C-alpha positions in Angstrom: 0.3 -0.3 0.1 1.4 3.6 -0.7 0.4 6.5 1.0 1.1 10.4 -0.5 2.7 12.0 2.6 2.7 15.4 0.6 2.3 17.1 -3.0 3.8 20.2 -4.1 2.4 21.6 -6.8 4.6 24.8 -8.4 5.1 26.6 -10.9 7.9 28.7 -10.8 10.3 30.5 -13.1 13.6 30.6 -10.6 15.2 28.1 -8.1 13.5 27.6 -4.7 14.8 25.7 -2.2 12.3 23.5 0.2 12.7 21.4 2.9 10.1 18.8 4.9 10.5 17.5 8.2 10.0 13.8 8.4 10.3 12.6 11.7 6.7 11.7 11.6 7.7 9.1 9.2 10.7 7.5 10.7 11.5 3.9 9.9 9.0 3.9 6.4 10.1 3.8 3.0 9.8 6.9 1.5 9.8 7.8 -2.8 10.5 10.9 -4.2 8.7 12.2 -7.6 9.5 14.9 -9.7 8.0 15.5 -13.0 6.7 17.9 -15.5 3.2 18.7 -16.9 2.8 20.4 -19.8 0.4 21.1 -22.4 2.1 20.7 -25.4 2.4 24.5 -26.5 5.0 25.1 -28.8 5.6 28.6 -27.8 6.4 27.6 -24.0 9.0 25.0 -22.4 8.3 22.7 -19.8 11.6 22.4 -18.0 12.7 20.8 -14.4 15.9 21.1 -12.7 16.5 19.7 -9.2 19.7 19.6 -7.7 21.2 18.3 -4.3 18.6 16.6 -2.9 19.7 15.3 0.8 18.8 13.8 4.2 20.2 15.1 7.2 19.6 13.7 10.6 20.1 10.3 12.4 18.9 8.0 10.2 16.8 5.1 11.5 19.1 2.2 12.5 19.2 -1.1 14.0 20.4 -1.0 17.5 18.6 -4.2 18.9 18.9 -5.4 22.8 18.4 -8.9 23.3 14.9 -9.4 25.2 14.5 -12.0 27.7 14.4 -15.2 25.3 16.5 -13.7 22.2 16.5 -15.6 19.3 19.1 -18.1 19.4 21.8 -18.8 16.3 22.5 -22.2 15.2 25.1 -23.2 12.5 25.1 -21.4 9.2 24.7 -23.0 5.8 28.4 -22.6 5.0 31.9 -24.3 5.4 34.6 -23.0 8.0 38.0 -22.2 6.5 40.3 -24.8 6.6 43.8 -23.9 5.5 46.9 -23.0 6.3 47.4 -20.1 9.3 50.5 -19.1 7.7 50.8 -17.9 4.2 53.8 -18.8 1.9 55.9 -15.7 3.0 55.5 -17.1 6.6 52.5 -13.8 7.4 49.0 -14.8 8.7 46.7 -16.2 6.2 42.7 -16.0 6.3 42.5 -19.0 8.6 44.6 -17.2 11.1 42.0 -14.4 11.3 38.9 -16.2 11.3 40.2 -18.8 14.1 41.8 -16.1 16.4 38.9 -14.0 16.1 36.1 -16.6 16.0 34.4 -15.1 13.1 31.1 -16.2 11.8 32.8 -17.9 8.6 33.8 -20.7 11.4 30.3 -21.1 12.0 29.1 -21.5 8.6 27.9 -17.7 8.1 30.2 -16.7 5.1 28.3 -13.5 4.1 26.2 -15.2 1.2 23.5 -12.9 1.6 25.6 -9.6 2.0 27.7 -7.4 -1.0 30.8 -5.4 -0.2 31.8 -2.8 -2.1 35.6 -1.4 -2.6 37.1 1.7 -3.9 40.4 1.8 -5.3 42.5 3.2 -7.7 43.5 0.6 -9.8 42.1 -2.2 -11.3 42.8 -5.7 -9.7 44.3 -9.0 -11.2 41.9 -11.9 -11.2 44.6 -14.5 -11.5 46.2 -13.3 -8.0 43.1 -13.5 -6.7 42.4 -17.1 -7.8 46.0 -18.3 -6.9 45.6 -16.9 -3.2 42.5 -18.4 -2.8 43.8 -21.7 -3.8 46.8 -21.2 -1.7 44.6 -21.3 1.0 42.2 -23.9 0.6 39.3 -21.4 -0.1 36.3 -22.1 -2.2 34.4 -18.3 -3.1 30.5 -18.6 -4.2 30.2 -14.5 -4.4 30.4 -12.7 -7.4 33.0 -10.5 -8.2 32.4 -7.5 -10.2 34.9 -4.6 -11.5 33.3 -1.4 -12.0 35.0 1.6 -13.9 34.5 5.3 -12.5 35.6 8.2 -14.2 37.0 6.6 -17.1 38.4 3.7 -15.1 41.8 2.7 -13.4 44.7 4.3 -15.0 47.6 2.1 -14.1 48.7 2.6 -10.2 49.8 -0.2 -7.6 47.8 -2.7 -7.3 49.0 -3.7 -4.1 46.5 -1.7 -2.1 43.4 -3.3 -4.2 44.7 -6.5 -3.5 44.9 -6.5 0.1 41.5 -5.6 0.4 39.8 -7.7 -2.1 41.9 -11.0 -1.0 40.8 -10.4 2.6 37.2 -9.3 2.1 37.0 -12.9 -0.7 38.7 -14.8 1.8 36.9 -14.4 5.1 33.4 -13.9 3.5 33.5 -16.2 0.8 30.1 -15.6 0.1 29.6 -12.3 -0.3 29.4 -10.3 -3.9 31.9 -7.9 -4.5 32.0 -4.7 -6.7 35.0 -3.2 -6.9 34.9 0.4 -8.2 38.4 1.2 -9.6 38.9 4.9 -10.4 41.8 6.6 -12.0 43.2 8.2 -8.8 42.4 9.3 -5.6 41.3 12.8 -6.1 38.6 14.0 -3.9 36.6 14.2 -7.1 37.0 10.5 -7.9 36.3 9.0 -4.4 33.1 11.1 -4.3 32.4 9.8 -7.7 33.1 6.4 -6.6 30.8 6.7 -3.4 28.0 8.1 -5.6 28.0 5.4 -7.9 27.8 2.9 -4.8 25.0 4.5 -3.6 23.6 4.8 -6.4 23.7 1.1 -7.6 22.4 0.7 -4.0 23.5 -3.1 -4.2 26.4 -3.1 -1.5 25.7 -3.9 2.1 29.2 -2.5 3.1 31.5 0.2 1.0 35.0 -0.2 2.3 37.8 2.5 1.6 41.2 2.8 2.9 42.5 6.5 2.0 42.5 9.4 3.6 43.5 13.5 4.5 43.5 15.5 6.7 40.1 15.9 8.1 40.9 19.8 8.0 42.3 20.1 4.6 38.9 20.7 3.0 35.9 21.2 4.8 33.9 20.9 1.4 35.2 17.4 1.0 34.5 16.2 4.3 30.9 17.6 4.4 30.6 15.9 0.9 31.7 12.5 2.8 29.4 13.0 5.5 26.4 13.7 3.2 27.4 10.5 1.0 27.4 8.3 4.4 24.4 9.7 5.8 22.6 8.8 2.4 24.0 5.3 2.2 22.8 5.0 5.9 19.1 5.9 5.0 19.3 3.2 2.3 21.3 0.7 4.8 24.5 0.9 3.4 27.9 1.0 5.8 30.4 2.9 5.5 34.0 1.3 6.4 37.2 3.3 6.1 40.7 2.6 7.4 41.8 5.0 10.2 45.5 5.8 8.4 49.3 4.2 9.0 50.6 7.2 10.3 49.4 7.5 13.7 48.5 10.9 15.0 49.5 12.4 11.9 47.9 12.6 8.7 48.7 14.2 5.5 47.8 17.7 4.5 48.0 17.4 0.8 47.4 21.4 0.4 50.7 21.8 1.9 52.5 18.4 1.2 53.2 17.4 4.9 52.2 15.9 7.5 49.9 17.4 10.9 48.9 16.3 13.7 45.3 15.1 12.8 42.7 12.3 12.2 41.8 11.1 8.3 38.5 11.6 6.2 36.3 9.4 5.5 37.5 7.6 8.8 36.5 10.6 10.8 33.1 11.1 9.6 30.4 10.8 12.3 28.4 8.1 9.6 31.4 6.4 8.9 33.4 3.2 11.0 36.7 4.2 11.5 39.1 1.2 12.0 42.4 1.1 13.5 45.7 -1.4 13.7 46.9 -3.7 16.1 50.4 -5.3 16.2 50.2 -9.2 16.0 53.3 -10.6 14.4 53.7 -13.9 12.8 56.8 -14.2 14.8 59.0 -16.0 11.8 60.9 -12.6 10.9 61.5 -11.0 14.2 63.2 -10.6 17.6 59.7 -10.8 19.2 59.3 -13.7 21.3 56.2 -15.7 19.1 54.6 -17.5 17.7 51.7 -15.0 18.9 48.2 -15.3 18.6 46.6 -12.9 16.0 44.6 -11.5 18.8 47.5 -10.0 20.6 46.3 -7.0 22.4 48.8 -4.6 21.4 48.1 -1.8 19.2 50.2 -0.8 16.2 53.0 1.4 16.9 55.7 -0.8 14.5 58.3 1.9 14.0 61.3 -0.4 12.8 59.7 -3.6 11.2 58.6 -3.8 7.8 56.7 -0.7 7.0 57.2 1.1 10.2 54.0 2.3 10.2 51.2 3.5 13.2 47.7 3.1 14.0 45.7 6.2 12.8 43.8 7.7 15.3 43.3 11.0 17.1 40.8 13.6 17.7 38.7 15.4 15.0 39.3 19.0 14.5 36.0 19.3 11.6 33.5 17.2 14.0 31.8 17.5 16.9 31.6 14.3 19.1 28.7 12.3 17.8 26.0 10.9 20.3 27.4 7.2 20.3 30.8 8.3 21.7 29.2 10.1 24.6 30.3 8.9 28.0 31.7 5.6 26.2 33.8 3.8 28.6 37.7 4.1 28.9 40.1 7.0 28.0 38.7 9.1 24.7 41.2 11.9 24.2 38.3 14.3 23.6 34.8 14.9 25.4 33.8 17.5 23.0 35.1 16.1 19.3 34.7 13.2 17.2 37.3 10.4 18.4 39.2 8.2 16.0 39.1 5.2 15.1 35.8 3.5 16.4 37.3 -0.3 16.4 40.5 -2.0 15.3 41.8 -5.4 14.1 45.3 -6.6 12.8 47.5 -4.4 10.9 50.6 -6.3 10.6 52.1 -9.3 8.3 49.3 -10.0 6.3 50.5 -12.3 3.6 48.9 -11.5 0.2 49.6 -12.1 -3.8 50.4 -9.6 -5.7 52.2 -9.0 -9.4 52.3 -13.1 -9.4 54.2 -13.2 -6.1 53.6 -13.6 -2.5 54.6 -10.9 0.0 54.2 -9.4 3.7 52.0 -6.1 3.7 51.1 -3.7 6.5 48.9 -1.5 7.1 44.8 -0.5 8.5 43.8 -1.3 5.1 43.7 -4.8 5.8 42.3 -3.8 9.4 39.4 -1.8 7.6 38.9 -5.2 5.2 38.6 -7.8 8.0 35.8 -5.3 9.6 34.3 -5.3 6.2 34.2 -9.0 5.8 33.0 -9.3 9.5 30.3 -7.0 8.9 29.0 -9.0 6.1 28.8 -12.1 8.0 26.6 -9.9 10.5 24.4 -9.2 8.0 23.9 -12.3 7.2 23.3 -13.8 10.7 20.8 -10.5 11.4 18.8 -11.0 8.1 18.9 -7.2 7.1 21.4 -4.8 6.2 23.1 -2.9 9.0 23.1 0.3 7.7 24.5 3.2 10.2 26.5 0.7 12.9 27.9 3.0 15.4 24.8 3.1 17.4 24.4 -0.9 18.0 28.1 -1.3 17.5 28.7 1.3 20.6 25.4 0.1 22.4 27.0 -3.4 22.0 30.0 -2.7 23.4 28.4 -0.9 26.5 26.4 -3.7 27.1 28.9 -6.4 27.1 32.6 -5.0 26.7 33.8 -8.6 27.0 32.9 -8.9 23.5 36.4 -7.3 22.2 39.9 -7.6 22.6 41.2 -4.8 24.2 44.6 -3.5 23.4 46.4 -1.8 26.3 49.7 -1.7 25.1 51.4 0.9 22.4 50.9 4.2 21.2 50.8 6.1 17.6 52.7 9.2 18.1 55.9 10.0 16.2 55.6 9.2 12.8 57.2 12.0 11.6 59.8 13.5 13.9 58.7 16.7 14.5 55.2 15.6 15.8 56.2 13.4 18.4 52.6 13.7 20.3 50.4 11.0 19.9 47.7 8.7 22.1 48.3 5.9 23.8 46.2 2.3 24.4 44.5 2.1 27.4 41.8 0.0 29.0 38.4 0.8 27.2 38.2 3.0 24.2 41.2 4.8 23.3 42.2 7.0 20.6 44.7 4.4 19.0 42.2 1.0 18.8 38.9 2.3 19.3 36.8 0.6 21.7 39.0 -3.0 20.8 38.7 -6.2 18.4 35.6 -7.8 17.9 34.9 -11.4 19.1 33.5 -12.4 15.6 30.9 -14.5 16.1 29.6 -13.3 19.7 29.8 -10.3 18.5 27.8 -10.4 15.2 25.3 -12.2 16.7 24.8 -9.5 20.0 25.0 -6.6 17.3 21.6 -8.7 16.2 20.1 -8.9 19.4 20.3 -12.6 19.4 22.0 -15.1 21.3 24.7 -17.7 20.3 
């Protein structure tokens, strides 16, 4: 049944601004129709111009609370990952993530009802992906679609793309993946890729692993947040890596790093993901083998890439409601704190350009989080949309569902910028609320019981 909530008929020869309060219709699906009615008079013109239609406010978002008799969740229809724990380069393989964090895929939930979109500035090599899945004993059921944006990729290093694609494809083998391939990471290309994902409206989660200081281009910041709001209204969750430069971020207008946080991850309606350090132990002096869930923030100054988990306080956005009063040690009580949660960022064993290698970065962290959210969508039976409300509510109810990093800091990526933040009990501006226990976390996010 369709009800007409409002109908306007106007005849104007100039631009007109209009706004409507839709709170009375919260939770309902709304359609906006624009049209022209003419009488076929040859001497007159019938024209319609519509520009910048946006939704503001907080979209309705699932934030379920288990009742006295929550719906129990049994085994899913898929098969657990059974491949190697270590990859050919002695780094972590997908099986290590799935076992170490008890991902839903190990309980049969492989994300088969979900779709994940990834925005990358290059094409992907399907031969590398096939080889990666084969060496890890993974059989995928989800589809892979490559879509060019603004003319498609213009060369570019595929490493970044393969980090994300391989992690999502392996950890959520039932989920569909759409890769939005841009010619570069200019603000225009990034926004056009987000817009394409929203228009397609096929993805449950959109993952991104790039960023710039959230004070470098306020117009870009606001455009990202508007896209995230629009996506949330459709049930799409935006996920972004918090960055690999710790408490610093790159300001393209000054061509140097400054103290700050990265956007998109800093946008209030984007789920920001930081990184932890859990070395495989075969290439370092760290006493290992360590569990992949080792609760230490990524502050790897001297090993491999030499990066740090991005995090800190936003200059652009005020603290969002979901972070007010959060347990722990947020660096600010008035500004948005970054990140929201974390996953491993060190020693990811990948295949790129026909060879196996180790890589570090929160690109891996956000991809792991996106895979977990895809499986959560399957367990819930609906898209999550704006996920932070349910995420922080779940954390407040059951903080024991998270590995809590309490060691490491993210200052000093640039010697001239030593100031940083330290991991601590509860929330901190290095690893957020911590690393989720996969299956139990997903079940709790859905308001169910395991």
